[in-house]
C-alpha positions, 0 to 999 in steps of 0.5 A: 176706408182706413189706412190699412185698406189704403196700404193694400191697394196701393202696395205702399206700407202704412209706415209710408203713408203716414210719412206721406200724410206727415209731409203733405202729400197725403190729405185724408179726412178724420172721422169723429173718433180721429181715424184716417178715412182715405177716399179715391183721391188718396188712393190715385195720390199715393200710385202717384207717390209710389211711381214717382219714389220708385223713379228715385225721386225725393220727398222735395220734388215729389211735393212739386210734381204731385200736383201737376201730374194727370194720370197714373203715367209720367204726363204733367201739365206742362208748367216751368215748376215741373221742367225746372224740377225734372232738369235737376232730377236728371242733372243730378242721375247724370252725375250719380252715373258719372260717379258710377263709371268711374267707381266701376273703372276703377273696380275693374282695374283692381279686379284686373289687378287681382286675376293677372296675379 
């Protein structure tokens, strides 16, 4: 199938599919005329990339996790690389949550000050 069909089936834009190919996450075969030809494996890969990206993971982490995914659920082949990558992502998210909590406190105190006037 061509890139437009893959985009329709997966909900991933053609631009992002090209980017994923550039990053080595998708590897379509090329026709004699140079067109990309995607198969069932690329549909699954694009759906998995979309799932991981929606979770906020960066390409570097997706590159580690993608080969270890068992299906379109967040289930992985247990290996040290996957564990380490996921632990690192959880730590990043925890830090973001701490920062958001601090930001919320600051903004809430500004709001309290404005409402007191």
